[in-house]
C-alpha positions as CSV (number, residue, x, y, z in Angstrom):
1,X,82.8,130.1,227.4
2,X,79.9,130.7,229.6
3,X,76.3,130.5,228.6
4,X,75.8,134.2,227.9
5,X,78.7,134.2,225.4
6,X,77.3,131.1,223.8
7,X,73.8,132.7,223.6
8,X,75.3,135.9,222.1
9,X,77.2,133.8,219.5
10,X,74.1,131.8,218.7
11,X,72.1,135.0,218.1
12,X,74.9,136.4,215.8
13,X,74.9,133.1,213.8
14,X,71.1,133.2,213.5
15,X,71.2,136.8,212.3
16,X,74.0,135.8,209.8
17,X,71.9,132.9,208.6
18,X,68.8,135.1,208.0
19,X,71.0,137.6,206.1
20,X,72.4,134.8,204.0
21,X,68.8,133.6,203.2
22,X,67.8,137.1,202.1
23,X,70.9,137.3,199.9
24,X,70.0,133.9,198.4
25,X,66.4,135.1,197.7
26,X,67.7,138.3,196.1
27,X,70.2,136.3,194.0
28,X,67.5,133.9,192.7
29,X,65.3,137.0,191.9
30,X,68.1,138.7,190.1
31,X,68.8,135.5,188.1
32,X,65.2,135.3,187.0
33,X,65.2,139.0,186.0
34,X,68.4,138.6,184.0
35,X,67.0,135.6,182.2
36,X,63.8,137.6,181.3
37,X,66.1,140.5,180.2
38,X,68.0,138.2,178.0
39,X,64.8,136.9,176.4
40,X,63.6,140.5,175.8
41,X,66.9,141.3,174.1
42,X,66.5,138.4,171.8
43,X,63.0,139.6,170.9
44,X,64.3,143.1,170.4
45,X,67.0,141.8,168.0
46,X,64.4,140.0,165.8
47,X,62.1,143.1,165.9
48,X,65.0,145.4,164.9
49,X,65.6,143.1,161.8
50,X,61.9,143.6,160.9
51,X,62.3,147.4,161.3
52,X,65.4,147.3,159.1
53,X,63.5,145.5,156.3
54,X,60.6,148.0,156.5
55,X,63.0,150.9,156.4
56,X,64.7,149.4,153.4
57,X,61.4,149.0,151.6
58,X,60.5,152.6,152.3
59,X,63.8,153.8,150.9
60,X,63.1,151.9,147.7
61,X,59.7,153.5,147.5
62,X,61.1,157.0,148.0
63,X,63.7,156.4,145.3
64,X,61.0,155.2,142.8
65,X,58.9,158.3,143.5
66,X,62.0,160.5,143.2
67,X,62.8,159.0,139.8
68,X,59.2,159.5,138.6
69,X,59.2,163.1,139.7
70,X,62.6,163.7,138.2
71,X,61.0,163.0,134.8
72,X,59.2,166.4,135.1
73,X,62.5,168.2,135.3
74,X,63.1,167.6,131.6
75,X,60.1,169.8,130.7
76,X,60.5,173.5,130.5
77,X,58.6,175.7,132.9
78,X,56.4,177.2,130.1
79,X,55.4,173.7,129.0
80,X,54.1,173.0,132.6
81,X,51.9,176.1,132.6
82,X,49.4,174.7,130.1
83,X,45.7,174.3,130.8
84,X,43.9,171.2,131.9
85,X,45.1,168.0,130.3
86,X,48.1,169.6,128.6
87,X,50.2,169.6,131.8
88,X,52.9,166.9,131.9
89,X,52.5,164.3,134.6
90,X,55.0,162.2,136.5
91,X,55.9,158.9,135.0
92,X,53.6,156.1,136.0
93,X,54.9,153.8,138.7
94,X,54.3,150.1,138.0
95,X,55.2,147.4,140.4
96,X,56.4,144.2,138.7
97,X,57.1,141.0,140.4
98,X,60.5,139.6,139.6
99,X,61.3,135.9,139.9
100,X,64.3,135.2,142.0
101,X,66.1,132.2,140.7
């Protein structure tokens, strides 16, 4: 091999080395992004559990309101047309704390 071929081979190897360094940097960056993404997924999972609890609580509230308003269905329409204080009202909703043993 003459010196021009060696020089060309050296330039090719340097270019290949630079490309490998770029790939290494991109791989490290991708690894960091994937770790961050994994952490965000863990946070999302815990937040979705909180949303599920809140949604469950609202469903219970809606059921209680529905039960209270259903008590009016037992009255006849002409009984509801009374004046002032004579109108039937929904059942009162009372929240009672239950001990969980």
